[in-house]
TORVOMAR-445384 format. One line per field, with one value per atom (N, C-alpha, C): residue number from 1; residue in one letter; x, y, z. Coordinates in nm, 2 decimals, always signed. Layout:
<rs>
doza <- [NUM:...]
lumke <- [A:...]
x <- [X:...]
y <- [Y:...]
z <- [Z:...]
</rs>
This chain:
<rs>
doza <- [1:1:1:2:2:2:3:3:3:4:4:4:5:5:5:6:6:6:7:7:7:8:8:8:9:9:9:10:10:10:11:11:11:12:12:12:13:13:13:14:14:14:15:15:15:16:16:16:17:17:17:18:18:18:19:19:19:20:20:20:21:21:21:22:22:22:23:23:23:24:24:24:25:25:25:26:26:26:27:27:27:28:28:28:29:29:29:30:30:30:31:31:31:32:32:32:33:33:33:34:34:34:35:35:35:36:36:36:37:37:37:38:38:38:39:39:39:40:40:40:41:41:41:42:42:42:43:43:43:44:44:44:45:45:45:46:46:46:47:47:47:48:48:48:49:49:49:50:50:50:51:51:51:52:52:52:53:53:53:54:54:54:55:55:55:56:56:56:57:57:57:58:58:58:59:59:59:60:60:60:61:61:61:62:62:62:63:63:63:64:64:64:65:65:65:66:66:66:67:67:67:68:68:68:69:69:69:70:70:70:71:71:71:72:72:72:73:73:73:74:74:74:75:75:75:76:76:76:77:77:77:78:78:78:79:79:79:80:80:80:81:81:81:82:82:82:83:83:83:84:84:84:85:85:85:86:86:86:87:87:87:88:88:88:89:89:89:90:90:90:91:91:91:92:92:92:93:93:93:94:94:94:95:95:95:96:96:96:97:97:97:98:98:98:99:99:99:100:100:100:101:101:101:102:102:102:103:103:103:104:104:104:105:105:105:106:106:106:107:107:107:108:108:108:109:109:109:110:110:110:111:111:111:112:112:112:113:113:113:114:114:114:115:115:115:116:116:116:117:117:117:118:118:118:119:119:119:120:120:120:121:121:121:122:122:122:123:123:123:124:124:124:125:125:125:126:126:126:127:127:127:128:128:128:129:129:129:130:130:130:131:131:131:132:132:132:133:133:133:134:134:134:135:135:135:136:136:136:137:137:137:138:138:138:139:139:139:140:140:140:141:141:141:142:142:142:143:143:143:144:144:144:145:145:145:146:146:146:147:147:147:148:148:148:149:149:149:150:150:150:151:151:151:152:152:152:153:153:153:154:154:154:155:155:155:156:156:156:157:157:157:158:158:158:159:159:159:160:160:160:161:161:161:162:162:162:163:163:163:164:164:164:165:165:165:166:166:166:167:167:167:168:168:168:169:169:169:170:170:170:171:171:171:172:172:172:173:173:173:174:174:174:175:175:175:176:176:176:177:177:177:178:178:178:179:179:179:180:180:180:181:181:181:182:182:182:183:183:183:184:184:184:185:185:185:186:186:186:187:187:187:188:188:188:189:189:189:190:190:190:191:191:191:192:192:192:193:193:193:194:194:194:195:195:195:196:196:196:197:197:197:198:198:198:199:199:199:200:200:200:201:201:201:202:202:202:203:203:203:204:204:204:205:205:205:206:206:206:207:207:207:208:208:208:209:209:209:210:210:210:211:211:211:212:212:212:213:213:213:214:214:214:215:215:215:216:216:216:217:217:217:218:218:218:219:219:219:220:220:220:221:221:221:222:222:222:223:223:223:224:224:224:225:225:225:226:226:226:227:227:227:228:228:228:229:229:229:230:230:230:231:231:231:232:232:232:233:233:233:234:234:234:235:235:235:236:236:236:237:237:237:238:238:238]
lumke <- [M:M:M:N:N:N:K:K:K:R:R:R:I:I:I:F:F:F:L:L:L:L:L:L:P:P:P:I:I:I:R:R:R:C:C:C:M:M:M:L:L:L:F:F:F:I:I:I:L:L:L:S:S:S:F:F:F:F:F:F:L:L:L:I:I:I:S:S:S:I:I:I:I:I:I:L:L:L:Q:Q:Q:K:K:K:S:S:S:F:F:F:S:S:S:E:E:E:I:I:I:N:N:N:N:N:N:L:L:L:W:W:W:S:S:S:I:I:I:I:I:I:V:V:V:S:S:S:L:L:L:C:C:C:N:N:N:I:I:I:I:I:I:T:T:T:I:I:I:I:I:I:I:I:I:L:L:L:L:L:L:Y:Y:Y:I:I:I:C:C:C:K:K:K:R:R:R:E:E:E:K:K:K:I:I:I:N:N:N:Y:Y:Y:F:F:F:D:D:D:M:M:M:I:I:I:K:K:K:Y:Y:Y:K:K:K:K:K:K:G:G:G:N:N:N:T:T:T:K:K:K:I:I:I:A:A:A:T:T:T:V:V:V:I:I:I:F:F:F:V:V:V:S:S:S:I:I:I:L:L:L:T:T:T:L:L:L:C:C:C:V:V:V:G:G:G:F:F:F:S:S:S:G:G:G:M:M:M:Y:Y:Y:F:F:F:A:A:A:G:G:G:F:F:F:I:I:I:C:C:C:Y:Y:Y:N:N:N:K:K:K:F:F:F:P:P:P:Y:Y:Y:M:M:M:P:P:P:I:I:I:M:M:M:M:M:M:L:L:L:E:E:E:P:P:P:I:I:I:P:P:P:V:V:V:I:I:I:L:L:L:S:S:S:M:M:M:I:I:I:N:N:N:I:I:I:F:F:F:I:I:I:L:L:L:P:P:P:I:I:I:T:T:T:T:T:T:T:T:T:L:L:L:A:A:A:E:E:E:D:D:D:G:G:G:L:L:L:Y:Y:Y:L:L:L:G:G:G:I:I:I:G:G:G:I:I:I:N:N:N:Q:Q:Q:I:I:I:K:K:K:N:N:N:K:K:K:Y:Y:Y:A:A:A:A:A:A:I:I:I:I:I:I:F:F:F:P:P:P:A:A:A:F:F:F:F:F:F:Y:Y:Y:A:A:A:L:L:L:Q:Q:Q:H:H:H:S:S:S:F:F:F:I:I:I:P:P:P:F:F:F:L:L:L:P:P:P:D:D:D:I:I:I:R:R:R:F:F:F:I:I:I:I:I:I:Y:Y:Y:R:R:R:F:F:F:I:I:I:S:S:S:F:F:F:L:L:L:P:P:P:L:L:L:T:T:T:I:I:I:L:L:L:F:F:F:C:C:C:I:I:I:Y:Y:Y:Y:Y:Y:Y:Y:Y:R:R:R:K:K:K:R:R:R:N:N:N:P:P:P:L:L:L:P:P:P:I:I:I:M:M:M:V:V:V:G:G:G:H:H:H:F:F:F:I:I:I:I:I:I:N:N:N:I:I:I:A:A:A:T:T:T:A:A:A:F:F:F:Q:Q:Q:I:I:I:F:F:F:I:I:I:M:M:M:S:S:S:M:M:M:S:S:S:P:P:P:A:A:A:L:L:L:Y:Y:Y:G:G:G:S:S:S:I:I:I:K:K:K:I:I:I:C:C:C:N:N:N:K:K:K]
x <- [-7.63:-7.71:-7.85:-7.94:-8.06:-8.06:-8.11:-8.12:-8.17:-8.26:-8.35:-8.26:-8.14:-8.06:-8.01:-8.03:-8.01:-8.08:-8.18:-8.29:-8.23:-8.12:-8.07:-8.07:-7.99:-7.96:-8.08:-8.23:-8.33:-8.36:-8.35:-8.37:-8.30:-8.15:-8.09:-8.11:-8.15:-8.22:-8.33:-8.43:-8.55:-8.55:-8.45:-8.44:-8.37:-8.28:-8.21:-8.30:-8.38:-8.48:-8.57:-8.62:-8.75:-8.71:-8.59:-8.54:-8.49:-8.46:-8.45:-8.58:-8.68:-8.80:-8.86:-8.87:-8.94:-8.88:-8.73:-8.67:-8.71:-8.73:-8.77:-8.91:-9.00:-9.15:-9.17:-9.10:-9.11:-9.02:-8.93:-8.83:-8.74:-8.71:-8.62:-8.51:-8.42:-8.27:-8.31:-8.19:-8.22:-8.20:-8.11:-8.12:-8.24:-8.32:-8.46:-8.57:-8.55:-8.65:-8.60:-8.49:-8.45:-8.56:-8.65:-8.77:-8.86:-8.86:-8.97:-8.89:-8.79:-8.73:-8.81:-8.90:-8.95:-9.08:-9.13:-9.24:-9.21:-9.09:-9.01:-9.00:-8.95:-8.91:-9.03:-9.12:-9.27:-9.31:-9.30:-9.36:-9.29:-9.15:-9.06:-9.07:-9.11:-9.12:-9.27:-9.36:-9.46:-9.45:-9.37:-9.32:-9.26:-9.18:-9.08:-9.15:-9.27:-9.35:-9.42:-9.46:-9.53:-9.45:-9.31:-9.23:-9.21:-9.22:-9.18:-9.33:-9.43:-9.58:-9.58:-9.56:-9.53:-9.47:-9.32:-9.25:-9.32:-9.37:-9.43:-9.54:-9.61:-9.73:-9.67:-9.55:-9.50:-9.46:-9.39:-9.33:-9.43:-9.56:-9.68:-9.67:-9.60:-9.59:-9.62:-9.64:-9.68:-9.55:-9.59:-9.46:-9.40:-9.46:-9.42:-9.34:-9.36:-9.31:-9.13:-9.15:-9.04:-8.92:-8.99:-8.88:-8.86:-8.93:-8.92:-8.97:-9.06:-9.14:-9.21:-9.20:-9.28:-9.36:-9.47:-9.56:-9.51:-9.50:-9.46:-9.33:-9.25:-9.11:-9.00:-9.06:-8.97:-8.99:-8.91:-8.93:-8.93:-9.02:-9.04:-8.89:-8.81:-8.67:-8.60:-8.61:-8.51:-8.55:-8.67:-8.72:-8.65:-8.67:-8.65:-8.48:-8.41:-8.26:-8.22:-8.29:-8.25:-8.28:-8.39:-8.45:-8.34:-8.30:-8.18:-8.08:-8.02:-7.91:-7.91:-8.01:-8.04:-8.03:-8.09:-8.07:-7.94:-7.86:-7.74:-7.65:-7.64:-7.54:-7.58:-7.73:-7.77:-7.71:-7.74:-7.67:-7.53:-7.47:-7.33:-7.26:-7.33:-7.28:-7.31:-7.40:-7.42:-7.32:-7.29:-7.18:-7.06:-7.02:-6.88:-6.89:-6.98:-6.97:-6.95:-7.02:-6.99:-6.85:-6.82:-6.67:-6.58:-6.60:-6.49:-6.52:-6.63:-6.66:-6.66:-6.74:-6.71:-6.63:-6.57:-6.49:-6.56:-6.69:-6.77:-6.83:-6.85:-6.91:-6.97:-7.09:-7.18:-7.22:-7.23:-7.27:-7.41:-7.52:-7.65:-7.68:-7.74:-7.80:-7.91:-7.93:-8.06:-8.15:-8.10:-8.20:-8.29:-8.23:-8.35:-8.46:-8.48:-8.57:-8.66:-8.62:-8.68:-8.82:-8.90:-9.05:-9.11:-9.19:-9.32:-9.44:-9.55:-9.67:-9.73:-9.79:-9.85:-9.92:-9.99:-10.11:-10.00:-9.92:-9.82:-9.72:-9.69:-9.62:-9.69:-9.84:-9.90:-9.92:-9.98:-9.99:-9.87:-9.74:-9.63:-9.59:-9.65:-9.61:-9.68:-9.78:-9.85:-9.79:-9.74:-9.67:-9.54:-9.46:-9.32:-9.28:-9.30:-9.22:-9.26:-9.41:-9.45:-9.39:-9.39:-9.37:-9.21:-9.12:-8.98:-8.95:-9.00:-8.97:-9.00:-9.12:-9.16:-9.07:-9.06:-8.99:-8.83:-8.77:-8.60:-8.61:-8.68:-8.64:-8.70:-8.79:-8.83:-8.74:-8.69:-8.58:-8.45:-8.39:-8.25:-8.25:-8.35:-8.31:-8.40:-8.51:-8.59:-8.54:-8.52:-8.47:-8.33:-8.26:-8.09:-8.07:-8.05:-7.98:-8.04:-8.17:-8.22:-8.19:-8.15:-8.12:-7.97:-7.91:-7.72:-7.66:-7.61:-7.58:-7.47:-7.37:-7.24:-7.26:-7.19:-7.24:-7.18:-7.08:-6.99:-7.08:-7.11:-7.18:-7.33:-7.37:-7.51:-7.52:-7.41:-7.40:-7.35:-7.25:-7.19:-7.27:-7.33:-7.42:-7.52:-7.60:-7.74:-7.71:-7.61:-7.57:-7.48:-7.41:-7.39:-7.48:-7.58:-7.69:-7.79:-7.80:-7.90:-7.87:-7.70:-7.66:-7.66:-7.64:-7.59:-7.72:-7.81:-7.96:-7.98:-7.91:-7.95:-7.84:-7.74:-7.68:-7.74:-7.86:-7.93:-8.06:-8.06:-8.20:-8.15:-8.16:-8.18:-8.06:-8.14:-8.02:-7.95:-7.83:-7.72:-7.59:-7.58:-7.43:-7.35:-7.31:-7.20:-7.16:-7.04:-6.95:-6.96:-6.92:-6.90:-7.04:-7.13:-7.25:-7.29:-7.29:-7.29:-7.24:-7.08:-7.01:-7.05:-7.08:-7.15:-7.25:-7.34:-7.48:-7.43:-7.36:-7.31:-7.27:-7.17:-7.11:-7.20:-7.27:-7.36:-7.44:-7.50:-7.59:-7.52:-7.38:-7.32:-7.30:-7.28:-7.26:-7.39:-7.50:-7.63:-7.67:-7.67:-7.70:-7.62:-7.50:-7.44:-7.48:-7.50:-7.57:-7.70:-7.76:-7.91:-7.90:-7.79:-7.78:-7.72:-7.60:-7.55:-7.63:-7.73:-7.83:-7.93:-7.99:-8.08:-8.02:-7.90:-7.84:-7.84:-7.77:-7.76:-7.91:-8.00:-8.14:-8.25:-8.25:-8.35:-8.48:-8.49:-8.61:-8.60:-8.68:-8.71:-8.78:-8.87:-8.91:-8.85:-8.74:-8.66:-8.61:-8.55:-8.48:-8.60:-8.72:-8.83:-8.89:-8.90:-8.95:-8.85:-8.72:-8.63:-8.60:-8.61:-8.62:-8.74:-8.85:-8.98:-8.99:-8.91:-8.89:-8.81:-8.70:-8.61:-8.70:-8.75:-8.84:-8.95:-9.03:-9.14:-9.10:-8.95:-8.91:-8.84:-8.82:-8.77:-8.90:-9.02:-9.13:-9.21:-9.19:-9.24:-9.19:-9.04:-8.98:-9.00:-9.02:-9.03:-9.17:-9.26:-9.40:-9.37:-9.31:-9.30:-9.23:-9.13:-9.09:-9.15:-9.24:-9.34:-9.45:-9.49:-9.59:-9.53:-9.40:-9.32:-9.21:-9.23:-9.12:-9.00:-9.06:-8.98:-8.87:-8.91:-8.80:-8.70:-8.76:-8.68:-8.54:-8.59:-8.52:-8.44:-8.46:-8.37:-8.27:-8.30:-8.22:-8.11:-8.16:-8.05:-7.95:-8.00:-7.90:-7.82:-7.84:-7.77:-7.66:-7.74:-7.64:-7.52:-7.51:-7.42:-7.27]
y <- [+2.29:+2.24:+2.16:+2.17:+2.16:+1.97:+1.89:+1.78:+1.74:+1.80:+1.80:+1.80:+1.85:+1.87:+1.72:+1.63:+1.49:+1.43:+1.51:+1.45:+1.49:+1.56:+1.60:+1.48:+1.38:+1.24:+1.18:+1.24:+1.12:+1.09:+1.18:+1.18:+1.08:+1.09:+0.97:+0.85:+0.82:+0.68:+0.64:+0.75:+0.73:+0.68:+0.74:+0.73:+0.58:+0.53:+0.43:+0.29:+0.32:+0.22:+0.19:+0.30:+0.31:+0.22:+0.24:+0.19:+0.04:+0.00:-0.14:-0.21:-0.15:-0.19:-0.23:-0.14:-0.17:-0.24:-0.24:-0.34:-0.51:-0.52:-0.65:-0.66:-0.57:-0.60:-0.62:-0.56:-0.56:-0.68:-0.73:-0.83:-0.78:-0.65:-0.60:-0.54:-0.54:-0.47:-0.31:-0.25:-0.10:-0.04:-0.10:-0.01:-0.04:-0.15:-0.15:-0.08:-0.01:+0.05:+0.21:+0.25:+0.40:+0.50:+0.45:+0.52:+0.57:+0.49:+0.54:+0.64:+0.70:+0.79:+0.88:+0.94:+1.04:+1.04:+0.91:+0.84:+0.85:+0.80:+0.74:+0.87:+0.95:+1.11:+1.17:+1.14:+1.22:+1.19:+1.04:+0.95:+0.99:+1.01:+1.01:+1.17:+1.28:+1.42:+1.40:+1.34:+1.36:+1.28:+1.19:+1.14:+1.25:+1.31:+1.42:+1.55:+1.58:+1.66:+1.65:+1.51:+1.49:+1.50:+1.44:+1.46:+1.60:+1.71:+1.82:+1.89:+1.84:+1.93:+1.87:+1.73:+1.69:+1.76:+1.84:+1.90:+2.03:+2.08:+2.22:+2.22:+2.08:+2.07:+2.06:+1.99:+1.96:+2.12:+2.19:+2.29:+2.43:+2.41:+2.49:+2.61:+2.58:+2.67:+2.60:+2.68:+2.67:+2.61:+2.58:+2.53:+2.68:+2.79:+2.92:+3.00:+2.97:+3.00:+2.90:+2.80:+2.72:+2.75:+2.81:+2.87:+2.98:+3.04:+3.20:+3.30:+3.23:+3.30:+3.44:+3.54:+3.68:+3.73:+3.73:+3.76:+3.94:+3.95:+4.09:+4.12:+4.05:+4.06:+4.04:+4.01:+3.98:+4.09:+4.12:+4.16:+4.12:+4.11:+4.04:+4.00:+4.15:+4.14:+4.06:+4.01:+3.94:+3.81:+3.78:+3.63:+3.60:+3.69:+3.67:+3.64:+3.73:+3.70:+3.59:+3.55:+3.43:+3.31:+3.32:+3.22:+3.16:+3.28:+3.28:+3.23:+3.28:+3.22:+3.09:+3.04:+2.92:+2.78:+2.85:+2.76:+2.77:+2.90:+2.88:+2.79:+2.81:+2.75:+2.56:+2.56:+2.41:+2.32:+2.41:+2.33:+2.35:+2.45:+2.44:+2.33:+2.33:+2.21:+2.07:+2.06:+1.92:+1.88:+2.01:+1.99:+1.99:+2.06:+2.04:+1.92:+1.81:+1.72:+1.61:+1.61:+1.55:+1.54:+1.63:+1.67:+1.56:+1.61:+1.53:+1.38:+1.33:+1.20:+1.11:+1.21:+1.12:+1.16:+1.27:+1.34:+1.35:+1.39:+1.44:+1.62:+1.69:+1.84:+1.87:+1.88:+1.85:+1.72:+1.68:+1.53:+1.53:+1.48:+1.50:+1.34:+1.28:+1.17:+1.12:+1.10:+1.08:+0.99:+0.90:+0.81:+0.88:+0.99:+1.09:+1.12:+1.10:+1.13:+1.02:+0.90:+0.78:+0.77:+0.72:+0.71:+0.62:+0.68:+0.61:+0.60:+0.53:+0.54:+0.70:+0.71:+0.85:+0.92:+0.86:+0.88:+0.93:+0.87:+0.90:+1.01:+1.01:+1.13:+1.28:+1.22:+1.36:+1.42:+1.32:+1.35:+1.40:+1.36:+1.40:+1.54:+1.60:+1.74:+1.82:+1.78:+1.85:+1.84:+1.71:+1.66:+1.68:+1.65:+1.63:+1.77:+1.89:+2.02:+2.06:+2.09:+2.15:+2.05:+1.91:+1.86:+1.85:+1.85:+1.83:+1.99:+2.07:+2.23:+2.25:+2.20:+2.20:+2.11:+1.99:+1.86:+1.93:+1.96:+1.98:+2.09:+2.23:+2.36:+2.37:+2.31:+2.30:+2.20:+2.11:+2.03:+2.10:+2.13:+2.16:+2.30:+2.39:+2.54:+2.56:+2.51:+2.54:+2.47:+2.32:+2.24:+2.27:+2.26:+2.25:+2.39:+2.49:+2.63:+2.69:+2.68:+2.76:+2.69:+2.59:+2.50:+2.53:+2.57:+2.55:+2.70:+2.70:+2.86:+2.87:+2.81:+2.84:+2.84:+2.98:+3.04:+2.96:+2.89:+2.80:+2.64:+2.55:+2.48:+2.50:+2.59:+2.62:+2.62:+2.65:+2.64:+2.50:+2.47:+2.34:+2.22:+2.19:+2.08:+2.05:+2.16:+2.13:+2.15:+2.22:+2.21:+2.07:+1.98:+1.88:+1.76:+1.75:+1.67:+1.69:+1.81:+1.86:+1.81:+1.81:+1.77:+1.64:+1.55:+1.42:+1.32:+1.37:+1.32:+1.28:+1.36:+1.37:+1.23:+1.22:+1.08:+0.95:+0.95:+0.83:+0.84:+0.93:+0.96:+0.96:+0.84:+0.72:+0.64:+0.54:+0.49:+0.34:+0.38:+0.29:+0.24:+0.12:+0.10:+0.11:+0.23:+0.27:+0.38:+0.38:+0.48:+0.59:+0.58:+0.72:+0.80:+0.71:+0.80:+0.87:+0.80:+0.86:+1.00:+0.98:+1.11:+1.20:+1.18:+1.25:+1.35:+1.27:+1.34:+1.44:+1.39:+1.49:+1.61:+1.59:+1.70:+1.79:+1.74:+1.80:+1.92:+1.88:+1.96:+2.04:+2.01:+2.08:+2.23:+2.28:+2.42:+2.46:+2.45:+2.51:+2.49:+2.40:+2.37:+2.47:+2.47:+2.59:+2.72:+2.75:+2.88:+2.90:+2.80:+2.81:+2.84:+2.75:+2.77:+2.90:+2.95:+3.08:+3.22:+3.19:+3.30:+3.30:+3.18:+3.16:+3.22:+3.18:+3.20:+3.37:+3.43:+3.58:+3.65:+3.59:+3.68:+3.61:+3.49:+3.43:+3.47:+3.45:+3.47:+3.33:+3.23:+3.14:+3.14:+3.26:+3.24:+3.26:+3.34:+3.33:+3.18:+3.14:+3.00:+2.89:+2.88:+2.79:+2.80:+2.95:+2.98:+2.92:+2.95:+2.88:+2.75:+2.67:+2.53:+2.48:+2.54:+2.48:+2.49:+2.59:+2.57:+2.49:+2.46:+2.34:+2.21:+2.19:+2.04:+2.02:+2.15:+2.15:+2.13:+2.18:+2.17:+2.03:+1.97:+1.81:+1.73:+1.74:+1.66:+1.69:+1.81:+1.84:+1.75:+1.74:+1.66:+1.51:+1.46:+1.31:+1.31:+1.40:+1.39:+1.37:+1.45:+1.44:+1.32:+1.28:+1.14:+1.04:+1.02:+0.92:+0.93:+1.05:+1.07:+1.02:+1.03:+0.97:+0.92:+0.78:+0.67:+0.68:+0.71:+0.71:+0.85:+0.93:+1.05:+1.03:+0.97:+0.93:+0.82:+0.74:+0.64:+0.70:+0.79:+0.87:+0.96:+1.03:+1.11:+1.03:+0.93:+0.84:+0.77:+0.76:+0.68:+0.78:+0.94:+1.03:+1.07:+1.02:+1.07:+0.96:+0.86:+0.75:+0.78]
z <- [+8.80:+8.65:+8.66:+8.61:+8.64:+8.58:+8.63:+8.60:+8.47:+8.43:+8.34:+8.20:+8.20:+8.08:+8.03:+8.13:+8.10:+8.00:+7.96:+7.85:+7.74:+7.73:+7.57:+7.50:+7.55:+7.45:+7.39:+7.48:+7.48:+7.31:+7.23:+7.09:+7.03:+7.08:+6.99:+7.04:+7.13:+7.20:+7.14:+7.14:+7.04:+6.90:+6.83:+6.68:+6.69:+6.78:+6.77:+6.80:+6.91:+6.96:+6.85:+6.79:+6.70:+6.57:+6.54:+6.41:+6.42:+6.57:+6.60:+6.61:+6.66:+6.67:+6.56:+6.46:+6.32:+6.23:+6.24:+6.18:+6.21:+6.34:+6.39:+6.37:+6.37:+6.34:+6.18:+6.10:+5.96:+5.91:+6.00:+5.95:+5.82:+5.83:+5.73:+5.78:+5.71:+5.75:+5.74:+5.82:+5.86:+5.70:+5.60:+5.47:+5.39:+5.46:+5.36:+5.45:+5.55:+5.60:+5.61:+5.54:+5.52:+5.49:+5.40:+5.34:+5.46:+5.56:+5.68:+5.78:+5.73:+5.81:+5.86:+5.77:+5.80:+5.91:+5.90:+5.96:+6.09:+6.12:+6.24:+6.33:+6.27:+6.32:+6.34:+6.29:+6.32:+6.46:+6.46:+6.57:+6.71:+6.68:+6.78:+6.87:+6.75:+6.77:+6.85:+6.82:+6.92:+7.07:+7.08:+7.22:+7.28:+7.19:+7.27:+7.31:+7.25:+7.30:+7.38:+7.39:+7.51:+7.65:+7.64:+7.74:+7.77:+7.67:+7.70:+7.77:+7.73:+7.80:+7.94:+7.99:+8.11:+8.22:+8.14:+8.21:+8.25:+8.16:+8.16:+8.28:+8.26:+8.36:+8.49:+8.51:+8.63:+8.69:+8.60:+8.66:+8.65:+8.63:+8.63:+8.52:+8.39:+8.31:+8.16:+8.05:+7.92:+7.82:+7.73:+7.59:+7.58:+7.58:+7.54:+7.64:+7.75:+7.89:+7.87:+7.83:+7.87:+7.74:+7.62:+7.52:+7.53:+7.60:+7.63:+7.52:+7.47:+7.36:+7.40:+7.32:+7.38:+7.24:+7.25:+7.13:+7.11:+6.99:+6.93:+6.96:+6.99:+7.04:+6.90:+6.78:+6.68:+6.55:+6.48:+6.35:+6.23:+6.17:+6.01:+5.94:+5.98:+5.88:+5.94:+6.07:+6.16:+6.11:+6.11:+6.04:+5.93:+5.84:+5.70:+5.70:+5.79:+5.78:+5.83:+5.95:+6.02:+5.97:+5.87:+5.79:+5.66:+5.60:+5.48:+5.52:+5.66:+5.71:+5.74:+5.78:+5.83:+5.72:+5.59:+5.46:+5.41:+5.41:+5.36:+5.45:+5.58:+5.69:+5.66:+5.65:+5.65:+5.54:+5.42:+5.30:+5.30:+5.33:+5.35:+5.45:+5.54:+5.62:+5.56:+5.48:+5.43:+5.31:+5.22:+5.13:+5.16:+5.29:+5.34:+5.42:+5.48:+5.52:+5.41:+5.33:+5.22:+5.14:+5.15:+5.08:+5.18:+5.31:+5.39:+5.41:+5.43:+5.44:+5.30:+5.20:+5.10:+4.95:+4.97:+4.88:+4.74:+4.78:+4.66:+4.73:+4.61:+4.63:+4.53:+4.50:+4.63:+4.65:+4.79:+4.80:+4.87:+4.82:+4.90:+4.89:+5.01:+5.01:+4.98:+4.84:+4.77:+4.88:+4.93:+4.98:+5.10:+5.14:+5.21:+5.17:+5.04:+4.97:+4.90:+4.94:+4.86:+4.90:+4.81:+4.81:+4.92:+4.97:+5.08:+5.01:+5.08:+5.05:+5.03:+4.89:+4.90:+4.98:+5.06:+5.17:+5.29:+5.34:+5.43:+5.40:+5.29:+5.24:+5.25:+5.23:+5.21:+5.36:+5.45:+5.57:+5.64:+5.63:+5.66:+5.62:+5.51:+5.46:+5.59:+5.66:+5.77:+5.89:+5.93:+6.05:+6.08:+5.99:+6.01:+6.03:+5.95:+5.99:+6.12:+6.17:+6.28:+6.42:+6.39:+6.52:+6.54:+6.43:+6.46:+6.50:+6.44:+6.49:+6.67:+6.71:+6.84:+6.91:+6.86:+6.99:+6.97:+6.89:+6.86:+6.95:+6.92:+6.98:+7.10:+7.13:+7.29:+7.36:+7.32:+7.38:+7.41:+7.27:+7.29:+7.33:+7.30:+7.35:+7.47:+7.49:+7.61:+7.72:+7.70:+7.81:+7.82:+7.73:+7.68:+7.76:+7.66:+7.68:+7.81:+7.84:+7.93:+8.08:+8.06:+8.21:+8.23:+8.16:+8.18:+8.21:+8.32:+8.35:+8.28:+8.29:+8.22:+8.05:+8.05:+7.90:+7.76:+7.81:+7.72:+7.70:+7.80:+7.80:+7.75:+7.80:+7.74:+7.60:+7.53:+7.37:+7.33:+7.40:+7.35:+7.39:+7.49:+7.49:+7.42:+7.42:+7.33:+7.18:+7.15:+6.98:+6.97:+7.05:+7.02:+7.01:+7.12:+7.09:+7.00:+6.94:+6.85:+6.72:+6.69:+6.59:+6.57:+6.70:+6.69:+6.68:+6.72:+6.72:+6.55:+6.45:+6.30:+6.26:+6.33:+6.30:+6.28:+6.37:+6.38:+6.28:+6.20:+6.12:+5.97:+5.89:+5.97:+6.03:+6.12:+6.15:+6.07:+6.06:+5.99:+6.03:+6.10:+6.15:+6.04:+5.99:+5.90:+5.98:+6.02:+6.10:+6.00:+5.91:+5.81:+5.76:+5.77:+5.75:+5.87:+5.98:+6.11:+6.13:+6.10:+6.12:+5.99:+5.88:+5.79:+5.84:+5.90:+5.93:+6.05:+6.15:+6.28:+6.21:+6.12:+6.08:+5.98:+5.92:+5.83:+5.93:+6.05:+6.10:+6.22:+6.25:+6.34:+6.32:+6.24:+6.20:+6.24:+6.18:+6.21:+6.33:+6.42:+6.55:+6.64:+6.62:+6.67:+6.66:+6.51:+6.50:+6.56:+6.58:+6.65:+6.80:+6.86:+6.99:+7.05:+6.95:+7.00:+6.97:+6.86:+6.85:+6.95:+6.97:+7.10:+7.23:+7.27:+7.38:+7.41:+7.30:+7.30:+7.32:+7.22:+7.19:+7.27:+7.32:+7.40:+7.33:+7.19:+7.10:+7.01:+7.04:+6.96:+6.80:+6.80:+6.70:+6.54:+6.55:+6.42:+6.36:+6.48:+6.47:+6.42:+6.48:+6.48:+6.31:+6.26:+6.14:+6.04:+6.01:+5.97:+5.95:+6.08:+6.11:+6.05:+6.06:+5.96:+5.82:+5.76:+5.65:+5.58:+5.64:+5.60:+5.61:+5.72:+5.72:+5.64:+5.61:+5.51:+5.35:+5.33:+5.22:+5.21:+5.31:+5.30:+5.28:+5.37:+5.35:+5.20:+5.16:+5.02:+4.92:+4.92:+4.83:+4.85:+4.96:+4.97:+4.92:+4.93:+4.87:+4.72:+4.66:+4.50:+4.48:+4.53:+4.49:+4.50:+4.60:+4.64:+4.51:+4.48:+4.36:+4.23:+4.23:+4.08:+4.13:+4.16:+4.19:+4.08:+3.95:+3.84:+3.84:+3.88:+3.88:+4.02:+4.12:+4.22:+4.16:+4.10:+4.03:+3.95:+3.87:+3.77:+3.85:+3.93:+4.03:+4.09:+4.16:+4.20:+4.11:+3.98:+3.88:+3.86:+3.83:+3.81:+3.93:+4.08:+4.18:+4.19:+4.10:+4.15:+4.11]
</rs>
């Protein structure tokens, strides 16, 4: 088993450390910096991408080689199908986890859409989706699945850490919230890992992943443009 798979927990550690540092720097509690989660994720994404590119340089390959992307090897119908499946499984996982952890259906953590400075939300529409897709899929598919020979471990370990990282976005010392976030994403990460293990084609996964992330970034932008809208939704969500 390649030693590089021990990088799989790195994003969990990056998120926890980042929230701790920002909490200390701003002298605010974790709950008070919840709204900065998308900015923190973008920064951690950039760090992850730098690490991946460094590995590629050492191995004398490029990023596309690492994730085994082959140009012209994907049908549009496949991309559309996997994208729709991604949305369905993604939202189903969140609703299912909400019912298990909070006894609410549907349950959506509205704090994930809390307003931030408008200029930051605008910039993050472009940064968050692309960096998240490159960082996560590069790490868990390229480094994870492609480096593990046992077919069961090649799915279980990357899918586990792929889901676990979301438990710390944002970081809250609340075990129920941590479990909720983990369960929310586990079905989707298992789907991604099984599909990639069988097809070795990252493009459909990356497109579906990108769509989810850009939708999230755009929702934060809307709430940042209209904090009153966020306030009214928050009241209705109680």
